[in-house]
C-alpha positions as CSV (number, residue, x, y, z in Angstrom):
1,M,20.8,3.2,-15.1
2,S,18.6,1.9,-12.1
3,S,15.6,4.1,-13.7
4,V,16.2,2.1,-16.6
5,N,16.1,-0.9,-14.9
6,A,13.2,0.1,-12.9
7,A,11.4,1.2,-15.7
8,M,12.0,-2.5,-17.8
9,Q,10.7,-4.1,-14.5
10,N,7.7,-2.2,-14.4
11,Q,7.0,-3.2,-18.3
12,I,7.8,-6.8,-17.7
13,A,5.5,-7.1,-14.5
14,S,2.8,-5.3,-16.6
15,V,3.3,-7.8,-19.4
16,Q,3.3,-10.7,-16.8
17,Q,-0.3,-9.5,-15.1
18,A,-1.6,-9.2,-18.7
19,L,-0.8,-12.9,-19.5
20,S,-2.2,-13.9,-16.2
21,I,-5.5,-12.3,-17.0
22,S,-5.8,-13.7,-20.1
23,S,-4.7,-17.3,-18.8
24,M,-7.3,-17.2,-16.4
25,R,-9.7,-15.8,-18.5
26,Q,-9.6,-18.9,-20.7
27,A,-9.5,-21.1,-18.0
28,M,-12.8,-19.8,-16.6
29,G,-14.0,-19.6,-19.6
30,Q,-15.3,-15.7,-19.2
31,T,-15.2,-12.6,-20.7
32,A,-12.6,-9.9,-20.4
33,G,-15.1,-7.8,-18.4
34,Q,-16.1,-10.7,-16.0
35,V,-12.3,-11.5,-15.4
36,S,-11.8,-7.6,-14.9
37,K,-14.6,-7.4,-12.3
38,L,-12.9,-10.2,-10.6
39,V,-9.4,-8.9,-10.8
40,E,-11.1,-5.7,-9.4
41,G,-12.9,-7.6,-6.5
42,M,-9.5,-9.4,-5.6
43,E,-7.7,-5.9,-5.2
44,E,-10.4,-4.4,-3.2
45,T,-10.3,-7.4,-0.9
46,S,-6.7,-7.5,-0.6
47,Q,-6.5,-3.7,0.2
48,A,-9.0,-4.2,3.1
49,V,-7.0,-6.9,4.6
50,Q,-3.8,-4.8,4.3
51,Q,-5.6,-2.0,6.0
52,V,-6.9,-4.2,8.9
53,R,-3.4,-5.6,9.3
54,S,-2.1,-2.1,9.5
55,A,-4.4,-1.4,12.2
56,G,-1.9,-2.8,15.0
57,P,-0.4,-6.3,15.9
58,G,-2.5,-9.2,15.8
59,R,-5.1,-7.5,13.7
60,G,-6.1,-9.0,10.7
61,Q,-5.1,-12.3,11.2
62,N,-8.8,-13.9,11.0
63,V,-10.7,-12.0,8.8
64,N,-14.4,-13.1,7.7
65,L,-14.6,-12.2,3.8
66,M,-17.7,-13.0,1.8
67,A,-17.6,-13.8,-1.7
């Protein structure tokens, strides 16, 4: 039963992500490709911050990012 529940949660999360991306694209007046690149950049930044934070306590509290 829990694997079915997990699969349903994954599907719901996927639909929510698609709706969020669609809404962002409409709000920003950008093409799907532009929004895709924006989301990709946000994911890369998030991963970089997580890597810095995992380096040790106190690390990653102040991170300079250029957009």
